[in-house]
C-alpha positions as CSV (number, residue, x, y, z in Angstrom):
1,X,-66.6,-5.5,40.1
2,X,-70.2,-6.1,39.2
3,X,-70.8,-8.8,41.3
4,X,-73.9,-10.0,40.2
5,X,-72.3,-10.1,36.9
6,X,-70.1,-12.7,37.5
7,X,-70.0,-16.7,36.0
8,X,-68.0,-19.8,36.6
9,X,-67.6,-21.8,33.5
10,X,-66.6,-25.4,33.8
11,X,-64.5,-26.7,30.6
12,X,-62.6,-30.1,30.7
13,X,-61.1,-30.0,33.8
14,X,-60.9,-26.1,34.0
15,X,-62.5,-23.4,35.6
16,X,-62.7,-20.5,35.0
17,X,-64.7,-17.2,36.5
18,X,-65.9,-14.5,34.8
19,X,-65.9,-10.8,36.4
20,X,-67.6,-7.7,35.2
21,X,-65.8,-4.9,35.6
22,X,-67.8,-2.6,34.0
23,X,-66.6,-0.1,31.0
24,X,-63.0,1.0,33.0
25,X,-59.3,1.7,30.9
26,X,-57.6,-1.1,31.5
27,X,-54.8,-3.4,29.6
28,X,-57.0,-6.4,27.9
29,X,-55.3,-9.3,26.6
30,X,-58.9,-10.9,24.2
31,X,-61.0,-8.8,21.9
32,X,-64.5,-9.6,21.5
33,X,-68.2,-8.1,18.9
34,X,-71.6,-8.0,18.9
35,X,-71.4,-7.0,15.5
36,X,-74.0,-5.5,13.9
37,X,-75.1,-5.6,9.7
38,X,-77.8,-2.7,7.8
39,X,-80.3,-4.7,9.3
40,X,-80.0,-4.8,12.5
41,X,-79.0,-8.7,13.2
42,X,-75.9,-9.7,15.6
43,X,-73.5,-12.5,14.2
44,X,-72.0,-14.5,15.7
45,X,-70.0,-17.7,14.4
46,X,-69.2,-21.7,14.8
47,X,-66.6,-24.9,15.4
48,X,-69.4,-27.0,14.7
49,X,-67.7,-29.5,17.4
50,X,-70.8,-31.7,19.3
51,X,-74.2,-29.4,19.0
52,X,-73.7,-25.8,17.3
53,X,-72.6,-23.8,20.3
54,X,-72.4,-20.2,18.7
55,X,-70.1,-17.9,19.8
56,X,-69.5,-13.5,19.8
57,X,-66.3,-13.1,17.2
58,X,-63.0,-12.2,18.5
59,X,-59.6,-13.4,19.9
60,X,-56.1,-12.3,21.5
61,X,-54.7,-9.6,20.4
62,X,-51.3,-10.3,18.5
63,X,-47.9,-7.9,19.2
64,X,-48.5,-4.1,18.6
65,X,-51.5,-4.1,17.3
66,X,-54.6,-1.5,19.7
67,X,-57.5,-3.9,20.5
68,X,-59.6,-2.2,17.9
69,X,-57.4,-3.1,15.1
70,X,-57.6,-6.9,16.6
71,X,-61.4,-6.6,16.1
72,X,-61.4,-5.4,12.7
73,X,-58.9,-8.4,11.7
74,X,-60.5,-11.0,14.3
75,X,-63.6,-10.3,12.3
76,X,-62.1,-10.6,9.0
77,X,-60.6,-14.1,9.7
78,X,-63.7,-15.5,11.8
79,X,-66.0,-14.3,9.7
80,X,-65.3,-12.2,6.9
81,X,-66.2,-9.5,7.8
82,X,-65.3,-5.9,7.8
83,X,-65.5,-3.4,10.5
84,X,-66.7,0.6,9.9
85,X,-67.6,1.2,13.3
86,X,-67.0,0.2,16.4
87,X,-67.9,1.7,20.0
88,X,-66.3,-0.4,23.9
89,X,-69.0,-1.3,25.8
90,X,-66.8,-2.8,28.5
91,X,-64.1,-5.6,30.5
92,X,-64.7,-9.0,32.1
93,X,-61.7,-10.2,34.2
94,X,-60.9,-13.8,33.7
95,X,-59.5,-15.5,36.6
96,X,-58.0,-18.9,36.1
97,X,-57.3,-21.7,39.6
98,X,-53.5,-21.3,38.6
99,X,-54.0,-17.3,39.7
100,X,-53.9,-16.9,36.3
101,X,-55.7,-13.7,34.6
102,X,-57.0,-12.0,31.8
103,X,-59.1,-8.9,30.8
104,X,-61.6,-8.9,27.8
105,X,-63.7,-5.7,26.5
106,X,-66.2,-6.3,24.5
107,X,-67.6,-4.0,21.7
108,X,-70.4,-3.0,19.6
109,X,-69.6,-3.1,16.1
110,X,-70.9,-2.3,13.1
111,X,-69.6,-4.7,10.3
112,X,-71.0,-5.9,7.0
113,X,-70.4,-9.0,6.0
114,X,-68.6,-10.4,2.6
115,X,-70.0,-12.4,0.1
116,X,-67.8,-14.9,0.0
117,X,-67.3,-16.5,2.9
118,X,-64.5,-19.8,3.9
119,X,-64.3,-21.2,6.7
120,X,-60.7,-19.7,8.0
121,X,-58.6,-20.9,11.1
122,X,-61.3,-22.9,13.6
123,X,-63.6,-20.9,12.4
124,X,-66.4,-22.8,10.0
125,X,-69.6,-21.5,9.7
126,X,-70.9,-17.7,10.4
127,X,-74.6,-17.0,10.8
128,X,-77.1,-13.6,12.2
129,X,-78.9,-13.4,14.6
130,X,-82.6,-11.4,15.9
131,X,-81.4,-9.5,19.0
132,X,-85.0,-11.5,20.4
133,X,-82.8,-14.9,19.5
134,X,-79.5,-13.4,20.3
135,X,-79.5,-14.6,24.6
136,X,-80.5,-18.2,23.0
137,X,-78.4,-18.5,20.2
138,X,-75.4,-17.9,22.2
139,X,-73.9,-20.5,23.7
140,X,-73.1,-18.8,27.2
141,X,-76.5,-16.7,26.7
142,X,-78.9,-18.0,28.8
143,X,-76.4,-19.2,31.6
144,X,-73.8,-16.0,32.1
145,X,-75.8,-13.1,33.6
146,X,-73.5,-10.7,31.1
147,X,-75.2,-11.8,28.4
148,X,-78.2,-9.4,29.2
149,X,-76.1,-7.3,30.0
150,X,-74.0,-6.2,26.7
151,X,-77.1,-7.0,24.7
152,X,-79.0,-4.9,26.4
153,X,-75.7,-2.2,26.0
154,X,-75.2,-2.8,22.4
155,X,-79.2,-2.6,21.3
156,X,-78.6,1.1,23.5
157,X,-75.3,2.1,21.3
158,X,-77.5,0.6,17.8
159,X,-80.3,2.9,18.8
160,X,-77.8,6.0,19.2
161,X,-75.6,5.2,16.2
162,X,-77.6,4.2,13.3
163,X,-80.5,5.0,11.3
164,X,-82.5,2.2,9.5
């Protein structure tokens, strides 16, 4: 674990500690996308609760799915985005006070947004942000030191994978 990338988050009466493990090979229960479109903008989604809090598209892995299949399904469900390419950035461990533990994988992705976005599940809106606005738009972007690491790594992968 990289101790400088540990963040504690309190929501209601629940406290969760997120610890960055790096690009390790471990079973994960959730996946998240730093999804880039053709113009190099990053996709975020929201449920519109309170203030618009934007987060990364993603969610749980269903029985029989690989992380990449779950990522493709979640992007389509939450943002009408088609996944073209995905590269794992790394994994975080999530621990709560009750002793529950889960692992979440983060991926750099290349996506195409469908024109017709119909809110589905908890997501009511999607937006695209320029990389320089990402940390301010992502609701935990300035609070969790991992956000800067994810952005830096995703931008490096994006430069390697795609020529505009």
